[in-house]
C-alpha positions, 0 to 999 in steps of 0.5 A: 319723433317720439313714436319712432325710436331712432334705430327704427327710424334709421333702419326703415328710412334706409330700407325705403332708400334701398327699395326705391333704388336710391344709392346710399354712400357713407363718408367720413364726417368732416365737420362737427355735425353729420351732414348729407346731400341728395343728388338727383340725376334726371331719370334715375333714383339718385344718390344720398351722400351721408357724412357721419361718424364711422360707424354712424351713431344711430340717434335722433340726429341721424334720423332727422338727417335721413328724414330731411334727405328722404323728403328730397327723394319724395320731391324727386319722385313728385317731379317724375324723376326729372326735377326736385319739385315741392310737395305742397307740404308745410314750410314753417319749420325753417331755421330762424333767419334762413331764407330757403327754397321751397323744397328745402323749407319743406324738408326742414319742416318735415325732418321732425316728422319721420313717420309722415316721411316714411308713410309717403315713401311707402306710397312710391313705386320703385322705378322699373329696371331696364333689362 
């Protein structure tokens, strides 16, 4: 993450979400750490819910969180917006002692490499808007 300052990381990831039509909703932080979730309805770009401080602190934690969720966006596109399917990316970065699905393991591993996530996002085509 050294090659991408947190402010740049966050702004670029949010810009990609906007470009792809992924809705981003900010909510008040409930627990001690920021959290996020990506909801992927079939045939639609999806919704990212982010629980973070108001205003959200622009830091490495938020960059990592957004990178993780944007991997799920990539997986949704990989599944033709019908399902979240694994990308075939490395999975060795899962937290010790946790048994995760393949798509979660990919996201945990890739969250530490935001430039890779951003590059992959830039390759996606935004879905066509219906008239």
